[in-house]
C-alpha positions as CSV (number, residue, x, y, z in Angstrom):
1,X,-14.4,-91.3,-149.6
2,X,-14.2,-94.8,-151.2
3,X,-14.7,-93.3,-154.6
4,X,-11.9,-90.9,-154.1
5,X,-9.5,-93.7,-153.1
6,X,-10.4,-95.8,-156.2
7,X,-9.8,-92.7,-158.4
8,X,-6.4,-92.1,-156.9
9,X,-5.5,-95.8,-157.4
10,X,-6.4,-95.7,-161.1
11,X,-4.4,-92.6,-161.7
12,X,-1.4,-94.1,-160.0
13,X,-1.3,-97.3,-162.0
14,X,0.2,-95.7,-165.2
15,X,2.8,-93.9,-163.1
16,X,3.8,-97.2,-161.4
17,X,4.1,-98.9,-164.8
18,X,6.3,-96.0,-166.1
19,X,8.5,-96.1,-163.0
20,X,9.3,-99.8,-163.7
21,X,12.4,-101.0,-165.7
22,X,11.1,-103.0,-168.7
23,X,13.7,-105.0,-170.5
24,X,13.4,-106.1,-174.2
25,X,15.8,-108.1,-176.4
26,X,15.1,-108.8,-180.0
27,X,16.8,-110.1,-183.1
28,X,16.1,-107.9,-186.2
29,X,16.9,-109.1,-189.6
30,X,18.1,-106.6,-192.3
31,X,15.5,-105.9,-195.0
32,X,15.9,-107.9,-198.2
33,X,13.9,-108.3,-201.4
34,X,14.3,-112.1,-201.8
35,X,14.7,-115.2,-199.6
36,X,18.3,-116.2,-199.1
37,X,19.9,-119.2,-200.6
38,X,21.7,-122.0,-198.6
39,X,25.0,-120.6,-197.4
40,X,24.1,-117.0,-198.2
41,X,24.9,-114.4,-195.5
42,X,21.9,-113.1,-193.6
43,X,22.7,-109.9,-191.7
44,X,20.9,-109.1,-188.4
45,X,21.1,-106.9,-185.4
46,X,20.6,-108.0,-181.8
47,X,19.0,-105.0,-180.0
48,X,18.4,-104.7,-176.3
49,X,16.5,-101.8,-174.7
50,X,16.8,-101.3,-170.9
51,X,15.6,-98.8,-168.3
52,X,17.8,-100.0,-165.5
53,X,21.3,-99.5,-164.0
54,X,23.3,-102.4,-165.5
55,X,26.6,-103.2,-163.8
56,X,27.5,-106.3,-165.8
57,X,26.1,-108.1,-168.9
58,X,26.8,-111.2,-171.1
59,X,25.2,-111.9,-174.4
60,X,25.1,-115.5,-175.6
61,X,24.3,-117.0,-179.0
62,X,23.6,-120.7,-178.7
63,X,25.0,-123.2,-181.2
64,X,22.4,-123.9,-183.8
65,X,21.8,-127.0,-186.0
66,X,20.5,-125.0,-189.0
67,X,22.7,-121.9,-188.8
68,X,26.4,-120.9,-188.5
69,X,26.8,-117.4,-187.1
70,X,29.6,-114.8,-186.8
71,X,29.9,-111.8,-184.6
72,X,30.6,-108.6,-186.5
73,X,32.5,-106.4,-184.1
74,X,32.0,-105.0,-180.6
75,X,28.7,-104.2,-178.9
76,X,27.6,-100.6,-179.2
77,X,25.8,-99.0,-176.2
78,X,24.0,-95.7,-176.6
79,X,21.6,-93.5,-174.7
80,X,18.2,-92.9,-176.3
81,X,14.8,-91.5,-175.5
82,X,12.0,-94.0,-176.2
83,X,8.4,-93.0,-175.7
84,X,9.8,-89.8,-174.1
85,X,11.8,-91.6,-171.5
86,X,15.6,-92.2,-171.2
87,X,16.8,-95.7,-172.0
88,X,20.0,-97.6,-172.7
89,X,20.2,-99.4,-176.0
90,X,22.6,-102.2,-176.9
91,X,23.2,-103.3,-180.5
92,X,25.4,-106.2,-181.8
93,X,25.7,-107.0,-185.5
94,X,25.8,-110.7,-186.5
95,X,26.0,-112.7,-189.8
96,X,24.0,-115.9,-190.0
97,X,24.6,-118.6,-192.6
98,X,21.8,-121.2,-193.2
99,X,23.0,-124.8,-193.6
100,X,20.0,-126.1,-195.4
101,X,16.9,-125.1,-197.3
102,X,13.4,-124.9,-195.9
103,X,11.6,-123.0,-193.1
104,X,14.3,-122.6,-190.4
105,X,14.1,-121.1,-186.9
106,X,16.8,-118.9,-185.4
107,X,16.8,-119.8,-181.7
108,X,16.2,-117.2,-179.0
109,X,19.2,-115.1,-177.9
110,X,19.8,-114.8,-174.1
111,X,21.5,-111.9,-172.2
112,X,22.5,-112.2,-168.6
113,X,22.3,-108.9,-166.7
114,X,23.3,-107.8,-163.3
115,X,21.4,-104.7,-162.3
116,X,21.0,-102.4,-159.3
117,X,17.5,-101.9,-157.9
118,X,16.3,-98.6,-156.4
119,X,17.8,-99.7,-153.1
120,X,21.2,-100.3,-154.7
121,X,20.9,-104.0,-154.2
122,X,22.3,-106.3,-157.0
123,X,20.0,-108.5,-158.9
124,X,20.6,-111.0,-161.8
125,X,18.1,-111.2,-164.6
126,X,18.1,-113.2,-167.9
127,X,16.4,-111.5,-170.9
128,X,15.6,-113.6,-174.1
129,X,14.6,-112.7,-177.6
130,X,11.7,-114.4,-179.5
131,X,12.7,-117.0,-182.1
132,X,12.7,-115.8,-185.7
133,X,11.6,-117.9,-188.7
134,X,13.4,-117.6,-192.0
135,X,12.5,-119.1,-195.4
136,X,15.7,-120.4,-197.1
137,X,15.9,-121.5,-200.8
138,X,18.0,-124.3,-202.2
139,X,21.1,-123.5,-204.2
140,X,20.3,-122.9,-208.0
141,X,20.3,-125.9,-210.3
142,X,23.8,-126.8,-211.4
143,X,25.5,-125.5,-208.3
144,X,27.9,-128.1,-207.1
145,X,30.3,-128.5,-204.2
146,X,32.0,-125.2,-205.2
147,X,28.8,-123.2,-204.5
148,X,30.1,-119.8,-203.2
149,X,27.4,-117.1,-202.5
150,X,29.0,-113.8,-201.6
151,X,28.2,-110.1,-202.0
152,X,31.4,-109.2,-203.8
153,X,34.6,-111.0,-204.9
154,X,37.7,-109.6,-206.5
155,X,40.9,-111.2,-207.7
156,X,44.4,-109.9,-208.5
157,X,47.3,-111.7,-210.2
158,X,50.9,-110.5,-210.1
159,X,54.4,-111.9,-211.0
160,X,57.8,-111.1,-209.6
161,X,59.3,-111.1,-213.1
162,X,58.2,-111.4,-216.7
163,X,57.4,-115.1,-216.8
164,X,57.7,-115.5,-220.5
165,X,61.3,-114.2,-220.6
166,X,63.1,-115.7,-217.7
167,X,66.9,-116.0,-217.5
168,X,68.2,-119.6,-217.8
169,X,67.6,-121.4,-214.5
170,X,65.6,-118.5,-213.0
171,X,62.5,-119.0,-210.8
172,X,59.5,-116.7,-210.7
173,X,56.9,-116.1,-208.0
174,X,53.2,-115.8,-208.9
175,X,50.9,-114.2,-206.3
176,X,47.1,-114.3,-206.4
177,X,45.0,-112.4,-203.9
178,X,41.3,-113.3,-203.5
179,X,39.1,-111.0,-201.5
180,X,35.4,-111.8,-200.7
181,X,32.7,-109.8,-198.9
182,X,30.2,-112.0,-197.1
183,X,32.3,-115.2,-196.8
184,X,34.2,-116.8,-193.9
185,X,37.7,-118.3,-194.6
186,X,36.2,-121.8,-194.5
187,X,33.9,-121.0,-197.4
188,X,36.5,-120.1,-200.0
189,X,38.2,-122.7,-202.2
190,X,41.5,-124.4,-201.7
191,X,44.6,-123.2,-203.5
192,X,44.7,-124.5,-207.1
193,X,47.6,-126.8,-208.1
194,X,49.7,-125.2,-210.9
195,X,51.4,-128.4,-212.0
196,X,52.8,-129.3,-215.4
197,X,55.3,-132.0,-216.5
198,X,57.6,-129.3,-217.8
199,X,57.5,-127.2,-214.6
200,X,59.0,-127.3,-211.2
201,X,56.4,-126.0,-208.7
202,X,56.9,-125.1,-205.0
203,X,53.7,-124.1,-203.1
204,X,54.2,-122.3,-199.8
205,X,51.3,-122.4,-197.3
206,X,48.4,-120.1,-198.2
207,X,47.5,-117.1,-196.0
208,X,43.8,-116.6,-194.9
209,X,42.7,-113.5,-193.1
210,X,39.3,-112.4,-191.7
211,X,38.2,-108.9,-191.1
212,X,34.7,-108.1,-189.7
213,X,32.7,-105.1,-190.8
214,X,29.0,-104.1,-190.1
215,X,28.3,-105.1,-193.7
216,X,29.7,-108.6,-193.2
217,X,33.0,-110.4,-193.0
218,X,35.7,-109.8,-195.5
219,X,38.0,-112.7,-196.1
220,X,41.4,-112.3,-197.9
221,X,43.3,-115.3,-199.2
222,X,46.9,-115.0,-200.6
223,X,48.1,-117.8,-202.8
224,X,51.8,-118.0,-204.0
225,X,53.7,-120.4,-206.2
226,X,57.4,-120.5,-207.0
227,X,57.8,-121.7,-210.6
228,X,60.8,-122.8,-212.6
229,X,60.7,-124.3,-216.1
230,X,62.4,-127.7,-216.4
231,X,63.3,-127.0,-220.1
232,X,64.0,-123.8,-222.0
233,X,61.0,-124.4,-224.2
234,X,58.1,-122.0,-223.2
235,X,54.8,-123.4,-222.1
236,X,51.4,-122.0,-221.0
237,X,49.8,-122.3,-217.7
238,X,46.1,-122.8,-218.3
239,X,43.5,-120.5,-216.7
240,X,41.8,-121.4,-213.5
241,X,38.1,-120.4,-213.1
242,X,36.6,-119.8,-209.6
243,X,32.8,-119.8,-209.8
244,X,30.8,-117.7,-207.4
245,X,27.3,-116.4,-207.0
246,X,26.8,-112.6,-206.7
247,X,24.1,-112.3,-204.0
248,X,23.7,-108.5,-204.7
249,X,22.9,-109.0,-208.5
250,X,21.5,-112.5,-208.0
251,X,23.7,-113.8,-210.8
252,X,26.3,-116.5,-211.3
253,X,29.8,-115.2,-212.1
254,X,33.4,-116.5,-212.6
255,X,36.6,-115.1,-211.2
256,X,39.5,-116.2,-213.5
257,X,43.2,-116.7,-212.8
258,X,44.3,-116.0,-216.4
259,X,46.4,-118.3,-218.5
260,X,50.1,-117.2,-218.6
261,X,53.1,-118.1,-220.7
262,X,56.3,-119.1,-218.9
263,X,59.7,-120.0,-220.3
264,X,63.3,-118.8,-220.8
265,X,64.2,-115.8,-222.9
266,X,67.1,-117.7,-224.5
267,X,64.8,-120.2,-226.1
268,X,62.6,-117.4,-227.6
269,X,65.7,-115.5,-228.8
270,X,67.2,-118.6,-230.5
271,X,63.8,-119.4,-232.1
272,X,63.5,-115.9,-233.4
273,X,67.0,-115.5,-234.9
274,X,67.9,-119.0,-236.0
275,X,69.3,-121.7,-233.8
276,X,72.7,-120.8,-232.3
277,X,74.2,-122.8,-229.4
278,X,77.4,-120.9,-229.0
279,X,80.7,-120.0,-230.8
280,X,81.3,-122.2,-233.8
281,X,77.8,-123.7,-233.9
282,X,75.7,-121.7,-236.4
283,X,74.0,-122.4,-239.7
284,X,77.2,-122.4,-241.8
285,X,78.8,-124.8,-239.4
286,X,75.8,-127.1,-239.4
287,X,75.9,-127.2,-243.2
288,X,79.5,-128.2,-243.2
289,X,78.8,-130.8,-240.5
290,X,75.9,-132.2,-242.5
291,X,78.0,-132.5,-245.6
292,X,80.8,-134.2,-243.7
293,X,78.4,-136.7,-242.2
294,X,77.0,-137.5,-245.6
295,X,80.5,-138.0,-247.0
296,X,81.5,-140.2,-244.1
297,X,78.3,-142.3,-244.5
298,X,79.0,-142.7,-248.2
299,X,82.5,-143.9,-247.5
300,X,81.6,-146.3,-244.7
301,X,78.5,-147.9,-246.1
302,X,79.5,-147.9,-249.8
303,X,77.8,-146.4,-252.8
304,X,74.9,-148.8,-253.0
305,X,73.9,-148.5,-249.3
306,X,74.3,-144.7,-249.4
307,X,71.8,-144.5,-252.3
308,X,69.3,-146.5,-250.3
309,X,69.9,-144.7,-247.0
310,X,66.7,-144.1,-245.1
311,X,66.0,-140.4,-244.9
312,X,64.3,-140.7,-241.6
313,X,67.4,-142.3,-240.1
314,X,69.6,-139.6,-241.5
315,X,67.4,-136.9,-239.9
316,X,67.5,-138.7,-236.5
317,X,71.3,-138.9,-236.8
318,X,71.7,-135.2,-237.6
319,X,69.3,-134.2,-234.8
320,X,71.3,-136.3,-232.3
321,X,74.5,-134.5,-233.4
322,X,72.8,-131.1,-233.0
323,X,71.4,-132.0,-229.6
324,X,74.9,-133.1,-228.5
325,X,76.4,-129.8,-229.5
326,X,73.6,-128.0,-227.6
327,X,74.4,-130.1,-224.6
328,X,78.1,-129.3,-224.7
329,X,77.2,-125.6,-225.0
330,X,75.0,-125.8,-221.8
331,X,77.9,-127.6,-220.0
332,X,80.4,-124.9,-221.0
333,X,78.1,-122.0,-219.9
334,X,77.0,-123.7,-216.7
335,X,73.3,-123.7,-217.6
336,X,72.3,-126.5,-215.2
337,X,68.5,-126.6,-215.8
338,X,68.5,-126.8,-219.6
339,X,71.5,-129.1,-219.5
340,X,69.6,-131.5,-217.2
341,X,66.4,-131.4,-219.3
342,X,68.2,-132.0,-222.6
343,X,70.4,-134.8,-221.2
344,X,67.4,-136.5,-219.6
345,X,65.6,-136.4,-222.9
346,X,68.5,-137.9,-224.8
347,X,69.0,-140.7,-222.3
348,X,65.3,-141.5,-222.1
349,X,64.9,-141.6,-225.9
350,X,67.6,-144.3,-226.1
351,X,66.0,-146.4,-223.4
352,X,62.2,-146.1,-223.8
353,X,61.5,-149.0,-221.4
354,X,63.3,-147.3,-218.5
355,X,61.8,-143.8,-218.6
356,X,62.0,-142.2,-215.2
357,X,62.5,-138.8,-213.7
358,X,66.2,-139.2,-212.8
359,X,69.3,-140.9,-214.0
360,X,72.4,-141.9,-212.0
361,X,74.7,-139.8,-214.2
362,X,72.6,-136.7,-213.5
363,X,72.2,-137.0,-209.8
364,X,74.7,-134.2,-209.0
365,X,72.6,-131.9,-211.2
366,X,69.4,-133.1,-209.6
367,X,70.8,-132.4,-206.1
368,X,71.8,-128.9,-207.2
369,X,68.4,-128.1,-208.8
370,X,65.9,-129.9,-206.6
371,X,67.7,-131.0,-203.4
372,X,67.3,-129.4,-199.9
373,X,70.4,-127.3,-200.6
374,X,69.4,-126.1,-204.0
375,X,70.7,-122.7,-204.9
376,X,74.2,-123.4,-203.8
377,X,77.3,-123.9,-205.9
378,X,76.6,-125.4,-209.3
379,X,78.4,-128.7,-210.2
380,X,81.0,-128.9,-212.9
381,X,79.0,-129.9,-216.0
382,X,82.0,-130.8,-218.1
383,X,82.7,-134.3,-216.6
384,X,78.9,-135.0,-216.5
385,X,78.7,-134.1,-220.2
386,X,81.4,-136.5,-221.1
387,X,79.7,-139.3,-219.1
388,X,76.4,-138.6,-220.9
389,X,78.2,-138.7,-224.3
390,X,80.0,-142.0,-223.4
391,X,76.6,-143.5,-222.4
392,X,75.1,-142.5,-225.7
393,X,78.1,-143.9,-227.6
394,X,77.7,-147.1,-225.6
395,X,74.1,-147.4,-226.8
396,X,75.3,-146.7,-230.3
397,X,73.0,-143.7,-230.6
398,X,75.7,-141.4,-231.9
399,X,78.8,-142.0,-234.1
400,X,82.2,-141.3,-232.7
401,X,83.9,-138.0,-233.5
402,X,87.2,-136.3,-233.0
403,X,86.4,-135.2,-229.4
404,X,86.1,-138.8,-228.1
């Protein structure tokens, strides 16, 4: 009789174990062929397996000293058969980013559960995963503060108009979109500064957007600049290189914002067809003007001084006259930006010790171009032109003519 009782007890033990509700929580890292670098994304799945009636749950990842982490979407609950028995399986995708090199430990993950026992009584349990150890490599030699390890990176560059052939005074918008797989917004670089002495640059706030996927976060950054040349002469914006490390190919790469020319079409047209500032100012007229100037100089200075006239001084004299004609043409056509640039250069050339970015005579033009109300009605450039000319006469930089 005793032997029979012991036999029945041994047979019942497996059944009792199977009727229980084992709970298991684990952190499973995705397979990879090489140890990750500092800052490189490590994908993992938190998986819980339960044979109990769960009424409420809460999964917590604790802050860690050696890792940053990001949740990749909502938890997925499925029904499965494990070892021939029904079970509930919970999975959550996460991305982990190691902060330093060495042997690092991912701390246990805890999940609070509220379950119903066989008597429909509520019971609270906490299930924890085991810690996971990860070997992390230091960034490759030569990687600086701009170290950016991502799985993929793409860049697009677009303009609102043809930047090399703008209308006089026209602004153009440049838009660069940077998209990276495996990076959070904080990891990507700041917006480059497109600044040149000959360029007016307005930089609106950048846009940063994060989208999570099971393969990792996708960060999109949109950079925009509103650009306007100060002078009509074209210039070139230099290229901007953004270094990054391709973690899929294990190779260093560069994303490049290409160099781009920017300038006014009028300058290019004038340079291609010969200088013409407007009606009555062409090559024949300049020839007559040069001859008249030479005759006047000969008459005023006398024959001996004319023969000894410095050629460099004569060239400067003629260039000043041509610049004045161009300035008058800009004033007549209302081209505020090239007018301001040329006038500022003429005034600054005659007073090298007082070079600055503005001049009292040009303040109405500066207010129109750069002030808070820029884009409104343009000032009358005729009176401003006459003031500039009088100032140049006062400094004896130009001879008087019939228009004075």
